[in-house]
N, C-alpha and C positions, 0 to 999 in steps of 0.2 A: 411528369414522373416517369422514371425508367421502371417498367414492370418486371423486366428480366433480372433476377438476382445475380446472375453471372456478369451481366453488363454493369450492375451496381458495384460488384466487386472490382471490376476493371477501373471504374471511375474512382473508387476509393484508393486503390493502389497508385494510380497515376497522379491524381490530384494530391494525394498524401505526400508523394515524393516531391511534387512541384511546390507545395505549400511549405514543406520543411526547408527546401533550398532557398525560397524567397524570404522566409521569416528569419533565417540565420543572419541576414544583413542588418536586422534590427536587434540582434542579440536576445531574441526571445526563444525560450526552450522549445524543442521539437514537439514535446508532448502537448504543449499549449497550442501549437499549430494543428495537430491532429484533432484535438477536442474542438477547437474553433471551426475546423472544416466540417466536423460532424454536425455542429449546431447549424451551420450555413446550409448543409444538405438535408437537414431534418424536415419532417412534415410541417413543423411550425414556421419554417422560413421559406426556403426555395422548393422544398418537397421534391427532391431529385431522386433519391434512392428508394428502392421498392420496399413495401411493408414486409415482404417475405425475408429480405435481407436484414432488416431491423429486428425481425423476430428471432434472429440467431444470437441476439445479445446475451441471452442467458447461457447458451451453449459456450460461447467464446469467453464469457466472464468466468465460468467454472474452469475451463481449460487453462486460461491465462493465470487465474488466481492460484490454481494448483501448481503451475510451473513456478510462479513467484515464491510460493510458500516452500516448495521443495528445495529451491536454490537457497533460500534464506536458512533452511535447516542445516546447510553445510557450515554455517557460521557457528554452530554449536558443537563442532568437533573439538576434542580435547586440546589439540595444539592451538586452535583458534582461541579457545577459552583461556589457555595459559598466557597467550599474548595480550589478552585484554586485562588492563590494569584495574585496580580498585576504583579509581575515579571514573573510568569508562563505564564500568558496570553500574556504578551508583548514579551517574548523570543520565545514562540511557533509561534507567528504571524510573527515576523521579520525573524526567522530562516526558515520559509516556503516561504515568499514572495521574499526575496533576492535571493535564489537559482533559483526560477522561473524566475525572471528577468535576472539574470546573465547568466544562461544556454541558455535562449531564445536568448539573444543578441549575446552571443559567438557563438552559432551554426549558427545563421543567418548571422552575419557580418564577423566572423573570418573563420568559416568552410564552409561558403557558402551553407548551407542547405536551402531548401524551408521553407518559413516562417511557414507553417503548421507543418512541422516536428520539427522545432526549438521550436515552442510554446508548443507542446505536450511534448517534452523532458524536457523543462523547468518546466512544471507542474509535471512531474514524479519525477524530482529532489527534489521537495518539501517534498516528503514522507520520512519517517524514518521507522525503524523496532523496534517497542516497545518490541517485544518478546525478542530479543537479549539483549536489554538494561536492561530489568527487570531481565533476567536470570543471566547476569554478576553481577549486584548489589546484587542478592541473593547469588550467588556462593561465593562472597568475603565478604559477611555479612556487606556490607556498610551501615552506618547509619549516619544521620546528615542532616543539612539544604540543602547541595548540592544534596544529594541523594533524599530527599523529593521533591526538585524542579525539578530534572531530571525526576522522575517518574510522576510528575504532567504534565510536558511538553509532554512526550511521550503518555500520556493518551488522549490528545486532538490534538496533532500535526498532526496526519493523518486525522483528521476531516477537518482541514484547507486544507490539501493536496487534499482531495476529492472534496472540493468546488472549489479549484483552477483548478483541472483537469476537472471537469464538465464544467466550464466556458471556459477553453482553448479548449476542444474538440468541444464544440458547435461552437466556433469562427473558429476553424481550418476547420471544415466541411463546414462552410459558405464561408470562404475565398477561399476554393478549387473550389467552383462552381460559382464564380463571378469575374468580373473585379475589379481592385483596384481603384475605384473612391470614391469620398467623399460620394456619395449617397449609393453605395454598402456597404461601411464600416459601415455606420449608419444602413443600413438594416441588415447587419450581426450581429451587436451588439444587435439590437432589437430582432433578432431571438434567440440569445444566452440568453438574459434576459427572453424572453418568455419561453424558455426551462427550465430555472431555476425556474421561477414562476410556470410553469406547474408541474414541479417535486415536488415543495413544496406543492402545492394544492393536488396532487395525494397522496403524502406521508401522508399528514394530513387526507385525507378522509379514506385511508386504516387504519390508526391508530384509527380513531374514530369508525369505524365499528368493528375493531378488539377488541377494549376495551369494546364495548357494548355487544358483543357476548361472550367475554371471561369468563363471569360469569357462563356459561353453562359447562365450562371445569372443571373436578374434579380430574383427575389422571395425573401422570407424563407422561404416554404414550400419552394420549390425548393432553396434553400440547405441546409435541414435534410435533405431527402431525399437530395440529392447527397452531403452529408457522410456520412450513415449508409450510403449505398451503397458509397462508396469505403472507409470504415472496415471494413465487412463484407468487402469484397474483400481488404483487407490481412490481416484475421484469417483468412479462409478460405484464402488462398494460403499463409499461414504454417503452418497445419495441414497442408495438402496437401504442402508441401515439408519438413515437420518442422523448421521454423525456430521461433524464439521469438516468440510473439505480443506479449509485452511489448516486446522490442527493436524488432521491425518497426514497431509502431504508434508507439513513441516516436521512432524515426528518421523515420517518416512525418511526424509532427507537427513535429519539429525542422527538417527540410528545408523543409516547407511554410511555416513561420513566417519563414524567412529569404528566401523568394522574393519576396513582395510584402507591404507593410505592411497592406493591407486584407484580407489573408488571416485576420486576427484574427476577422473576422465568422463564419468557419466554426467556429472554436473556441467562440465565443459561442453559436452555434445549438445546439450539443450541450448546453450548460448549461441550456437551456430545458426539456429533457425528461429530465434525468438523475435527478431525485428519485424517481419511481416505480420506475425500474430499480434504483437503489441500495436502495430499501426491499425489493424482492423479493430482491435479492442477499444482503443481510445477514440477512434472515429465513431464507433457504435455507441460509446458512452456519451459523446456529444450529441449524436442523433437521437438518443433516448431522452434528452432534456425536454421537459414540458414547459413551453414558454408561458402558458397560462398559469402554471403553478409558480413560476419565478416571480410573478407580480405579487403573489400573496405571501411569498417567503423572503422578501427583501430584508425585513427586520431580523429574522432568524439568521439569515446569511451574514449580515453585518455583525450581529452579536457573535456568531461562530468565529468570524475572522478576528474580531477584537479579543475575545476571551481565549482563543487558541494561542494568539500571539503572546498575550500577557502570561498565560500559564506555561507556555513553552520556555519563555525566558525565566520565569520564577522557578519552574521545576529544575531546569539546568543549573541555576544558581544554588538551589538547596542541595542538589546532589554533589555539586562541586565543593560546596562549603564543608559538608560533613565528611567528604573523602579527602579533605586537605589539599585540594587542587590549587594551582597558582591563581593570582588575582586576575590576569587576562582571561583565563578559562572561566572563572566565576562570573566575570562581568560581560563577556561577549559570546560565550558558547551558545546561549539560548537563541540569539539572533541567527546564528549559523544553522540552526535546526528548523527555521521557518518553512523552507520549501515543502510542498505537499503534492503528490501526484499519483503514481501508479497503484500502490497498495490501497490508498484511500479510495480511488475510483473503483477498483476491483471490489473492495468491501461494500461500497455503496450499491453496486449493481447486484451483488449477492443479497444485500438487505432488501433491495427493491423487489426481487422475486420471492424472497422469504416472507416478508411482511405483507407485500401487495397493497393494492388500492391507493388511496390518496396519501397514506403515510409513507408507502414505499416511494412514490413519486416525489414527495417532499424531501426525503432523505437524499435521493439521487440529485435533485435539483440544487439543494444547498451545497452538496459536496462538489458538484461540477462548477458552480459559480465561485465558490471559495477557492477551488483548485486553480482556476484561471488567474485569480488575484494573487494567490501565493506563488504561482509559477512565474508571475511577472515581478513581484517584489522580493521573492525568495533569493534569487541569485544576487541581487543588489545587497541584501542583508548579509548573505554569506561573505561576499567580497568586502563589505565594510568591516565585518568581524575579523577577517584575516589581516586587513590593513591595520586595524586598531591593536591587534595582538602582536604587530610588528613582524609578521612572517611573510610579507610580500616584498620581494627584492626591489631595491630602489629604482633600477632601470625599468622594471615592470610597472612600478607605481607611476612613473612619469607618463606612461601611455594611458593611464586611467583618468588623468585630469582633462 
């Protein structure tokens, strides 16, 4: 074992780069390489990286999830909302809500998990991986109504997932600390709503102050430091007031995006430095996997994969049907939404440290194991959907055989 956390960081960076280069030859997503590397380096396998470095998982998960939520908030700008058609809004909503309900009920009633665990796993199931979807559509040069609708859905899908997760986590924490009486359930629901309301107010206040003072920023370096400073402020205050980091940062981004058009430059500045942070985050997510827990969670993991796949497909079909979308969109959009990665893992790490104990370990273990599977089959499902929808060029399709 490497006891020095700085040497552990060096190993993570260098092996992360090497693994991502090697795994591309097998058309496996980079995120999967990072997670797999973390599992290999974890205490349960090779036991390479130091415990002090693994202990930073909570810190990095808070920072990375705050960044993800902040950037997703940009998707709620009025111009972006106007570009989103009725079918996009409908499909993204039903394809998020149905997996939430299906996984919650399946884990609770079929797999006999505690309701808090079932509720959080259901919320995690709502998330998708926009990066994989976008990369697949670009790789095969897909164009058309189906592709445009798909890209519109993944642009806002994880925003719904973050709101669902924020509500579910607040309810789960409340349920875990009280008896199941009518009064306690009402009290728990009130606490959850108060957390959402407080997160919105805090995100709005941070955005207002940010916007007022941003006129003093003139260079790109200052812009990056300024954005990181206020993002850290939003995350830190969320923790201090026991609000949702996810919702606070997403509301912060959404309000900021609607204040001035040139505020997009602050979102762009974060994208310049997110790659190394994401690498650390995904490796630590893999290293946090408890191998001994995986053996007891196989049935739940298989059930999660099965019910999420079915409910994603069904949810997309229902949303497409009621919005009057075309037949290819109704039949194949759900398959294209199978990939699951960053947001799901970030939510699972937040849940691990919020719920704690064996329940937190089980939530993270199920999420990591299912993410590896979804990141392997997800790109293939998206590619299949684009081909069946007739939006992959013939010359590109020849290379897929």
